[in-house]
C-alpha positions as CSV (number, residue, x, y, z in Angstrom):
1,X,-5.4,-27.8,-43.9
2,X,-4.5,-27.8,-40.3
3,X,-7.4,-26.5,-38.2
4,X,-6.8,-23.2,-36.4
5,X,-7.7,-22.8,-32.7
6,X,-8.7,-19.4,-31.4
7,X,-8.8,-18.3,-27.8
8,X,-11.9,-16.7,-26.5
9,X,-10.2,-13.3,-26.5
10,X,-9.4,-13.7,-30.2
11,X,-13.0,-14.7,-31.0
12,X,-14.3,-11.6,-29.3
13,X,-11.8,-9.5,-31.3
14,X,-13.1,-11.1,-34.6
15,X,-16.7,-10.3,-33.5
16,X,-15.7,-6.7,-32.8
17,X,-14.5,-6.4,-36.4
18,X,-17.8,-7.6,-37.7
19,X,-19.7,-5.2,-35.4
20,X,-17.4,-2.4,-36.8
21,X,-18.8,-3.1,-40.4
22,X,-16.5,-5.8,-41.9
23,X,-18.3,-8.4,-44.0
24,X,-18.9,-11.9,-42.6
25,X,-17.5,-13.6,-45.8
26,X,-14.3,-11.5,-45.6
27,X,-13.8,-12.3,-42.0
28,X,-14.3,-16.0,-42.5
29,X,-11.8,-16.0,-45.4
30,X,-9.4,-13.9,-43.4
31,X,-9.5,-16.2,-40.3
32,X,-10.0,-19.5,-42.0
33,X,-13.4,-20.4,-40.4
34,X,-16.8,-21.2,-41.8
35,X,-19.8,-18.9,-41.6
36,X,-21.5,-21.5,-39.4
37,X,-18.6,-21.2,-36.9
38,X,-18.7,-17.4,-37.1
39,X,-22.5,-17.4,-36.2
40,X,-21.9,-19.9,-33.4
41,X,-19.3,-17.5,-32.0
42,X,-21.7,-14.7,-32.3
43,X,-24.5,-16.6,-30.5
44,X,-22.2,-17.3,-27.5
45,X,-20.0,-14.3,-27.3
46,X,-21.9,-11.4,-28.9
47,X,-21.9,-8.2,-26.8
48,X,-19.2,-9.4,-24.4
49,X,-15.9,-7.6,-23.6
50,X,-12.7,-9.4,-22.6
51,X,-13.3,-8.3,-18.9
52,X,-16.9,-9.6,-18.9
53,X,-15.7,-12.8,-20.4
54,X,-13.1,-13.3,-17.6
55,X,-15.9,-12.7,-15.0
56,X,-18.1,-15.2,-16.8
57,X,-15.4,-17.8,-16.7
58,X,-14.9,-17.2,-13.0
59,X,-18.6,-17.6,-12.3
60,X,-18.7,-20.8,-14.4
61,X,-15.8,-22.2,-12.5
62,X,-17.4,-21.3,-9.1
63,X,-20.7,-22.8,-10.2
64,X,-18.9,-26.0,-11.2
65,X,-17.1,-26.1,-7.9
66,X,-20.3,-25.6,-5.9
67,X,-22.0,-28.3,-7.9
68,X,-19.1,-30.7,-7.0
69,X,-19.4,-29.8,-3.4
70,X,-23.1,-30.4,-3.3
71,X,-22.6,-33.7,-5.1
72,X,-19.9,-34.7,-2.6
73,X,-22.0,-33.8,0.4
74,X,-25.0,-35.8,-1.0
75,X,-22.7,-38.8,-1.4
76,X,-21.4,-38.3,2.2
77,X,-24.9,-38.1,3.5
78,X,-25.8,-41.2,1.7
79,X,-22.8,-43.0,3.2
80,X,-23.5,-41.8,6.7
81,X,-27.1,-42.8,6.7
82,X,-26.1,-46.4,6.4
83,X,-23.9,-46.2,9.5
84,X,-24.8,-46.1,13.2
85,X,-22.5,-44.9,16.0
86,X,-19.2,-46.8,15.6
87,X,-16.8,-47.2,18.5
88,X,-14.4,-50.1,17.9
89,X,-11.7,-49.8,15.3
90,X,-12.5,-53.2,13.8
91,X,-16.1,-52.1,13.1
92,X,-14.9,-48.8,11.7
93,X,-12.5,-50.6,9.3
94,X,-15.4,-52.8,8.1
95,X,-17.5,-49.7,7.5
96,X,-14.7,-48.0,5.5
97,X,-14.5,-51.1,3.3
98,X,-18.2,-51.2,2.8
99,X,-18.4,-47.5,1.8
100,X,-15.5,-47.8,-0.7
101,X,-17.1,-50.9,-2.3
102,X,-20.7,-49.7,-2.4
103,X,-20.3,-46.0,-3.2
104,X,-16.9,-45.9,-4.8
105,X,-15.4,-43.3,-2.4
106,X,-11.7,-43.0,-2.0
107,X,-9.9,-44.4,1.0
108,X,-9.2,-40.9,2.4
109,X,-12.8,-39.7,2.2
110,X,-14.2,-43.0,3.6
111,X,-11.8,-42.8,6.5
112,X,-12.7,-39.2,7.2
113,X,-16.4,-40.0,7.2
114,X,-16.1,-42.9,9.6
115,X,-13.6,-40.9,11.8
116,X,-10.6,-43.3,11.6
117,X,-7.1,-42.7,10.4
118,X,-5.8,-44.3,7.2
119,X,-2.9,-45.9,9.1
120,X,-5.4,-47.7,11.4
121,X,-7.4,-48.8,8.5
122,X,-4.4,-50.2,6.7
123,X,-3.0,-51.9,9.8
124,X,-2.7,-55.6,9.6
125,X,-2.9,-57.4,13.0
126,X,-0.1,-59.6,14.0
127,X,-0.8,-63.3,14.4
128,X,-2.0,-64.3,17.8
129,X,0.9,-65.5,19.8
130,X,-1.0,-65.7,23.1
131,X,-1.8,-69.4,22.9
132,X,0.4,-70.5,25.8
133,X,-0.8,-67.5,27.9
134,X,-4.4,-68.3,27.2
135,X,-3.9,-72.0,28.1
136,X,-2.2,-71.2,31.4
137,X,-4.8,-68.5,32.2
138,X,-7.6,-71.0,31.8
139,X,-5.8,-73.5,33.9
140,X,-5.2,-71.0,36.7
141,X,-8.9,-69.9,36.5
142,X,-10.0,-73.5,36.7
143,X,-7.8,-74.1,39.8
144,X,-8.7,-70.7,41.4
145,X,-12.4,-70.5,40.7
146,X,-12.9,-67.3,42.7
147,X,-9.8,-65.4,41.5
148,X,-10.4,-62.4,39.3
149,X,-8.1,-60.9,36.7
150,X,-5.8,-58.9,39.1
151,X,-4.8,-61.9,41.1
152,X,-4.5,-64.2,38.1
153,X,-2.3,-61.6,36.5
154,X,0.0,-61.6,39.6
155,X,0.3,-65.4,39.3
156,X,1.1,-65.3,35.6
157,X,3.7,-62.6,36.2
158,X,5.3,-64.8,38.8
159,X,5.7,-67.5,36.1
160,X,7.2,-64.9,33.6
161,X,4.3,-65.2,31.1
162,X,3.1,-61.7,31.1
163,X,4.2,-58.2,32.0
164,X,1.4,-55.8,31.1
165,X,-1.9,-56.2,33.1
166,X,-3.9,-54.9,30.1
167,X,-2.9,-58.0,28.1
168,X,-4.1,-60.2,30.9
169,X,-7.4,-58.3,31.2
170,X,-8.0,-58.5,27.4
171,X,-7.4,-62.3,27.2
172,X,-9.4,-62.7,30.5
173,X,-12.4,-61.0,28.8
174,X,-12.0,-62.8,25.5
175,X,-12.0,-66.2,27.3
176,X,-15.2,-65.3,29.2
177,X,-13.6,-65.9,32.6
178,X,-15.4,-62.9,34.4
179,X,-16.8,-63.7,37.8
180,X,-20.4,-63.2,38.8
181,X,-20.6,-60.9,41.8
182,X,-23.5,-60.4,44.2
183,X,-24.5,-56.9,44.8
184,X,-24.6,-55.9,48.4
185,X,-27.6,-54.0,49.6
186,X,-26.5,-50.5,50.7
187,X,-27.5,-49.5,54.2
188,X,-27.6,-46.1,55.9
189,X,-24.2,-44.6,56.3
190,X,-23.1,-43.8,59.8
191,X,-20.1,-42.5,61.7
192,X,-17.2,-45.0,61.7
193,X,-14.5,-45.5,64.2
194,X,-11.1,-45.2,62.6
195,X,-8.9,-48.1,63.7
196,X,-5.2,-47.3,64.2
197,X,-3.0,-49.2,61.7
198,X,-0.8,-52.0,63.1
199,X,2.9,-51.2,62.7
200,X,4.3,-54.7,63.0
201,X,3.7,-58.5,63.1
202,X,2.0,-59.7,66.3
203,X,1.0,-56.2,67.3
204,X,-2.8,-56.8,66.8
205,X,-4.8,-59.8,65.9
206,X,-8.5,-60.1,65.0
207,X,-10.7,-63.2,65.7
208,X,-14.2,-64.2,64.6
209,X,-16.3,-67.3,63.9
210,X,-17.7,-68.6,60.6
211,X,-20.4,-71.3,60.4
212,X,-20.9,-73.9,57.7
213,X,-22.2,-77.5,57.4
214,X,-21.1,-80.9,56.1
215,X,-23.1,-82.9,53.5
216,X,-25.4,-84.5,56.1
217,X,-26.5,-81.1,57.3
218,X,-24.5,-81.1,60.5
219,X,-23.2,-77.7,61.4
220,X,-19.6,-76.8,62.3
221,X,-17.8,-73.6,63.3
222,X,-14.5,-72.2,62.3
223,X,-12.5,-69.9,64.6
224,X,-10.4,-67.6,62.3
225,X,-7.4,-65.6,63.5
226,X,-5.8,-62.9,61.4
227,X,-2.7,-60.8,62.0
228,X,-3.8,-57.2,61.1
229,X,-0.4,-56.2,59.9
230,X,0.7,-59.0,57.6
231,X,-2.9,-60.4,57.0
232,X,-1.5,-63.8,57.8
233,X,-3.8,-66.4,59.2
234,X,-1.9,-68.4,61.8
235,X,-4.8,-70.7,62.6
236,X,-8.3,-71.8,61.7
237,X,-9.8,-74.1,64.3
238,X,-12.7,-76.3,63.0
239,X,-15.2,-78.2,65.2
240,X,-18.8,-78.6,66.0
241,X,-18.5,-76.7,69.2
242,X,-15.9,-74.0,70.1
243,X,-16.4,-72.6,73.6
244,X,-14.3,-70.1,75.5
245,X,-11.9,-72.7,76.9
246,X,-11.3,-74.1,73.4
247,X,-10.4,-70.6,72.2
248,X,-7.9,-70.2,75.0
249,X,-6.3,-73.6,74.1
250,X,-5.8,-72.5,70.5
251,X,-4.2,-69.2,71.7
252,X,-1.9,-71.1,74.0
253,X,-0.7,-73.3,71.1
254,X,-0.1,-70.2,69.0
255,X,1.9,-68.6,71.9
256,X,4.4,-71.4,71.7
257,X,4.7,-71.2,68.0
258,X,4.8,-67.5,67.2
259,X,4.1,-65.5,70.4
260,X,1.1,-63.4,71.4
261,X,-0.1,-60.0,70.2
262,X,-0.5,-56.9,72.3
263,X,-4.2,-56.5,71.3
264,X,-6.9,-58.9,70.0
265,X,-10.0,-57.4,68.4
266,X,-13.1,-59.5,68.9
267,X,-16.9,-59.1,69.0
268,X,-19.2,-59.6,71.9
269,X,-20.0,-63.3,71.4
270,X,-20.3,-65.5,74.5
271,X,-17.1,-67.4,73.6
272,X,-15.1,-64.1,73.7
273,X,-17.0,-62.3,76.5
274,X,-16.8,-65.2,79.0
275,X,-14.5,-65.6,82.0
276,X,-12.2,-68.1,80.3
277,X,-10.8,-65.6,77.7
278,X,-10.9,-62.7,80.2
279,X,-8.7,-64.6,82.8
280,X,-6.3,-65.8,80.0
281,X,-5.8,-62.3,78.7
282,X,-5.2,-60.9,82.2
283,X,-2.5,-63.6,82.9
284,X,-0.7,-63.0,79.6
285,X,-1.0,-59.2,79.5
286,X,-3.1,-59.2,76.3
287,X,-5.7,-56.4,75.8
288,X,-9.1,-57.5,74.5
289,X,-10.6,-54.9,72.2
290,X,-14.4,-55.5,72.1
291,X,-16.2,-53.9,69.2
292,X,-19.5,-52.1,69.7
293,X,-22.7,-54.0,69.4
294,X,-24.0,-54.1,65.8
295,X,-20.7,-52.6,64.4
296,X,-19.0,-55.5,62.6
297,X,-17.0,-53.0,60.5
298,X,-14.9,-52.3,63.6
299,X,-13.6,-55.8,63.2
300,X,-12.8,-55.2,59.6
301,X,-9.7,-57.4,59.2
302,X,-11.6,-60.5,60.5
303,X,-14.7,-59.7,58.4
304,X,-12.6,-59.2,55.2
305,X,-10.8,-62.5,55.8
306,X,-14.0,-64.3,56.5
307,X,-15.5,-63.0,53.3
308,X,-12.5,-64.4,51.3
309,X,-12.6,-67.6,53.3
310,X,-16.3,-68.2,52.6
311,X,-16.1,-67.2,48.9
312,X,-12.9,-69.1,48.0
313,X,-13.2,-72.2,50.3
314,X,-16.5,-72.8,52.0
315,X,-18.7,-72.0,49.1
316,X,-16.6,-73.9,46.5
317,X,-16.2,-77.2,48.4
318,X,-18.7,-79.9,49.5
319,X,-17.5,-81.4,52.8
320,X,-18.1,-85.1,53.3
321,X,-17.2,-85.1,57.0
322,X,-15.7,-83.0,59.7
323,X,-12.3,-84.5,59.0
324,X,-12.6,-83.7,55.3
325,X,-13.6,-80.1,56.2
326,X,-10.5,-79.7,58.4
327,X,-8.2,-81.0,55.7
328,X,-9.6,-78.8,53.0
329,X,-9.7,-75.7,55.2
330,X,-6.1,-76.3,56.4
331,X,-4.9,-76.7,52.8
332,X,-6.7,-73.4,51.9
333,X,-5.1,-71.6,54.9
334,X,-1.6,-72.6,53.8
335,X,-2.4,-71.6,50.2
336,X,-3.7,-68.2,51.5
337,X,-0.6,-67.5,53.5
338,X,2.0,-68.8,51.1
339,X,0.6,-68.6,47.5
340,X,-2.4,-66.4,47.1
341,X,-1.5,-62.8,46.2
342,X,-3.1,-60.1,48.5
343,X,-4.3,-56.9,46.9
344,X,-3.7,-54.8,50.0
345,X,-0.1,-56.1,50.3
346,X,0.9,-55.0,46.7
347,X,0.5,-58.5,45.3
348,X,2.7,-60.2,48.0
349,X,1.5,-63.1,50.0
350,X,1.1,-62.6,53.7
351,X,4.1,-64.7,54.4
352,X,6.3,-62.8,51.9
353,X,5.1,-59.5,53.2
354,X,6.0,-60.4,56.8
355,X,9.4,-61.7,55.7
356,X,10.3,-58.7,53.6
357,X,9.0,-56.0,56.0
358,X,9.9,-57.5,59.3
359,X,12.6,-60.1,58.5
360,X,10.8,-63.0,60.2
């Protein structure tokens, strides 16, 4: 005989008949159930109405749902206790995989706990096609030992190897090419004199001296001259002694090649403050702009150039003789003017900037 299935509402109706006086045996025969089943119904549903039964079912469902929430929260807490603060997507993806394998959570829940989207978790990185770029970047960094990521990026861009600077910076970090920089001690801030900006080539030059030595310890000096507008260095004179008359001779040579400026900014050294340069400036109608004592920032263009000159040339070379020093320094000067990108000139070289803006 096929078993009959009764709903809970039907069971309550049967129990109501029994409470009304019907015999248990008659009810069991009528509805085709055993007396044991009848008494089991009575144990569970006795005294309940249909409305109370519905409320009971609602409470049981709510209780079941709350238990599930508590269980889920306990599992989430267990998963999160094994994790520290995660920042990089790669580490987060590994954490999602670990949670799924160890705790059996779904991908959606694991991603939600680690705070990463499912699309990022499923993303498969493309094969590295930067081999040529990496090789060339290492070669340039080896040649230009004091160039950082911005200047190396400009040189790569010239060769058509890269477009986005972020790509260069990423590979630059991955290859471990970062430069070690010395931190300058901060001094007391004071009022600065704002220098007027040069509006053309040969309008204002800046001059200064830099000292270094050859391998036997003999000292030599370098007279550096910078055009404030194009940042071009027309001359670096190198010798063991550079007096005022020697400075005048260098300026006369430059006058024949490219003309003279209207103003020359210099410090108060004896080579610049002597009679030789003063008489020369008077004869040629050139104004000498002496900075205040103890204020090298007022000769900022020369100081900036000298910093690059020392960092990229003097500190990275070992000079065997004075002749060798002159050759290396002249080669660096030409490279500075014609190849090295300048950050303040929007990546142009000084020669390119002078040609594009002035048409020289």
